N, C-alpha and C positions, 0 to 999 in steps of 0.2 A: 745614330742619333746626333743632332747638332750639339756642339760642345760650347760651354761658356766658361771662361776663367774668371774667378772671383778672388780678390786679394783680401787678406785679414779675416779668414773663415774660422779661425780657432775659437772665436767668441763674438758676442754682440751681434751688430747688424750683418756682418759678413756671414756669420754661421747661420742665421736665420734666412738670408738670401739663398745660401747654398741649398738648404732644405727646401725652399720654395721652388727653386728651379728644378731640382731633382723631382719634386712632386708633379711638375708640369712637363716632364718628358725630356729634359736636358741631361746630357752628360755634363758633370761639373768637375773642373780641376780647382781645387781650393789651395791657394798660396798663402802660407802664414809662417811666421817665425817658429811656432810651435806646432806640433802635429794636430791636425783637426780630427776630433773624434766623431766621425760620421760613418756609420756602417751601412753602405749602400753600394750595390754592384756597379752603378753608374758614376760613383764618386771616387776621385783620386786625390789624395793629400800630398802636397808638395811643400816641403820645409825650405823656406827661403825668406830672407829679409829684403824687401823691395827697396830699402834705403842703400843697400849695397849694390850700387849700379853696375859694378864690374862682373857681378855674378849672374846678371839677368840674361846675357846672351846665351850662356850654357843652359839656363833654365828653359828659355824658349826653345832651344834646339831639342830639348827633351820633351816638352809638352805639346809642341805645335806639330800635329800630324796632318795638317790641311783641313781639318773639320771644324775649326774654331769659328763661331759665328758671333761671339760676343765677349767683351771684356768689361767687367765691373771693378773699377779702381776704388776700392773701399778702404784699404789700409791707411792709417793716419795716426798722427800723434799731436798732442797739444804743444809740445815743446815747453820752454820755460813760461811760467805764469808769474806776472808781476809787472811793474812799471818798466817800460822800455829803456829808460835812461839808466837803470841800475842792473840791467840784464847783460851778462857777458855776450858780446856779439857772436862769439864762436858757438855758444849754446843756442842763440837765436837762429843762426844759419842752419844748424843741424835739423831743425824742424822742417826745412824745405825739402829734405831728402825723401822721407816717406810720403809727405803730403803732395809734392809737386814733382820733383825730379825723378823719383821712382815711378810715379804714375806716367809721366811723360815718356820715359825710356821704354816701359813695357808696352805702352800704346804704339810707340814708333815701331818696335820689333814685331808687333802682331798686325800692323796694318796690311802687309801683303795678303795674309790669309783672310783678314776681315774684308778686304776689297773684293777678293775672289768669291767669297761667300755672301756678298752683299749684307754684311753684319752691322754691329753696333758697338759703340763705346759709351759706357755710363761712368761719369765722374761723380763722386759724392763731395759736395761742398762742406761748409761747416759754419758754425756761428762766428760772425765777424766778417764773412765774405759778402753779405748783403747789407751790413750796416757796421759802423765802428763799434768795436767791443774793447774797452779799456782793459789792460792787463793781459790780453791774449793776442798781442800783436803778432807774434810769430805764427801762430795758428791762422789768424784772420788774413794776414797778408799772403801767406803761402796757399790758403785755400781761395783767396781772390785770384791768384794766378791761375788756379785750376779752372775757375769760371771763364776767365778770358781764353785759356787754352781750348776749352771745349767749344767756345764760339768760333775761334779761328779754324780748328780742325773740322767743324761742321761745314765751313766753306770750302776748305781745301780738299776734303774727301768726298764731297758731293759729286754725283748722286749715288756713289757706291757704298758709302758707309755713313750711317746716321750716328750723331754724336749728341749726347745730352749731359746736362749737369743737374743733379738732384740735391735739394736741400731736405735732409732727412728729419729735421726738427730734433728736439731733445728726446733721446730714447734712454731706456734704463741700461746704461753701459757704464764701463769703467771710466770712459771719457767724461761722461755726465757727472759721475761722483768726483772726479778730479776737479771739474769746474765748480761744483758746490763747495768742495773742500777749499778751493781757491778764492772763495768769496763771491762767486756768481749767483745772483738771486735767480732761482728757477722756480716760478709758480707751478705747483703741481698740476694745474689745469693745462699747462703748455706741454707737458710731457705726452708723447704719442707712443702708441704701441708699435712693435715691429711690423704688424700687419699693414701699416700705412706705407712704409717704405717697400715692403714686399710687393704690394699691389701696384705701386707706381713703376717699379723696376720691371716687373713682368709685363705691364702695359707697354712700356717703352720697348722691351725686347720684341714684342709682337707687333709694334706699330709700323705701318706702311705709309703714313702721311708725311712726306718730306718736310712739311712746315714745322713739325715738332723739333727737328734737328737744329741744334744750336740754342735751344731754349733752356732757361734756368727755372726749374719747376719745384715748387715746395709740395711736400706730401699731402698737405691739407687743401691744395688747390683742386678745383673741380675740372681737372685736366681732360677727363673723358668726355666733358661736354663743351669743350672749347670751340669757338667759332672764329670768324675773321678777326675781331678785335684782339683776341689773344694770340692768334697764329700768324697774323701778318707781321711784317718787320716792325719792331718796336721803336718808339720815339726816344728811347733811352738805352744805355748800356750798363752792364754790370749791376743790374737790378732784376730780381726775379719777377716774373709776371704775377701781379698781385691785383685781384678784382678791386680792392679798396683804392688802389693807386689808379687803375685805369678809369675809375668813375670820376676822377678829378681832372682827367686829361682831355682837352678838346682835340679831336682828330680832325 
């Protein structure tokens, strides 16, 4: 069976994505700092911290058997929450390791297998990467780097590997609770179920339309009905495709 690697599977979005891919016929290797408690014959839990860049070569040597068709870079951390001017810069920089550097390193190491298998990479963005989010600068800036990286890799790896960036929306996770505790107003109606990100990631895993590659897609978008206005090259960058925005643009 085709294998997909998903990071951050011990809880939250990553855990739900692992279960969804398993239910749809994939072998899943879950990478997380703590063991992922999923009992399924097609699931393997690998304990690793993606922010420890030096350990990722050995991990890939162990998990990459040539059958990997997909990588979902889900693991991440808010980093310090608060005004940038009073945040120790060392703490600020640390947020880039799980959010950007680890995802980039793991992607680079798996590109040979993904290219051979005509596979895909999915990056998860975060709040602050599509709009400025005060007091979450470390998270927002590192995740903005993820958006640009996905755009660049979509061009570099075409036509062999499709690359996407997913905006998962606020989900009922520990990150959401951290944001609320940090003073972020999150209206209940904005919170989305895990099924939204599951459907989008599975759609992208099965997608064969190259025009989706490089897109920054929100889980609430009607991506399965997109046509030329959404799939042609965009007149802007580092902005997710949004129908309300498109309606104000003269092509």
